[in-house]
C-alpha angles and dihedrals in degrees: 000000000000117000124237108260090236095055122101115247129224117232140159131225118201137187120184130199123188092265103028146022130215117205124184122190115210139181109216138174120265110268094036110147128225094254093046089055091049090052093046091050093065091224093122091063095036093056098030093243123166119236102223141121090274093063104105120209134179143180116234093340098315117111113237138181119265091248095055109129115234130236128210114287094014117152110216112205125201109212125214117224116261114260094204136023107257094222092049092048091052091049091052092048091050092050091048092049091048090051090048091051091051091053091053093054 
């Protein structure tokens, strides 16, 4: 059922660390953007995150621009920067596995 354009919408903002996750439920005005929701959630201050162009956000696992308007029941995710390049990590694992296999033979 579509919502009236004047009604507030319910959303969630989440930030995950390796050992824990913080989820904040919010009621925001229609037209609120992803970055506005992140700011309203208080997670930037709680986790000492910097609000800059490098801060990556997404909705349900899909990266979006900061100015993306939210829909009812969206889950805005704040992404941590990658520690390692995925291709490089795979290459290192493959080399290690190859070395391990040689030692077994």
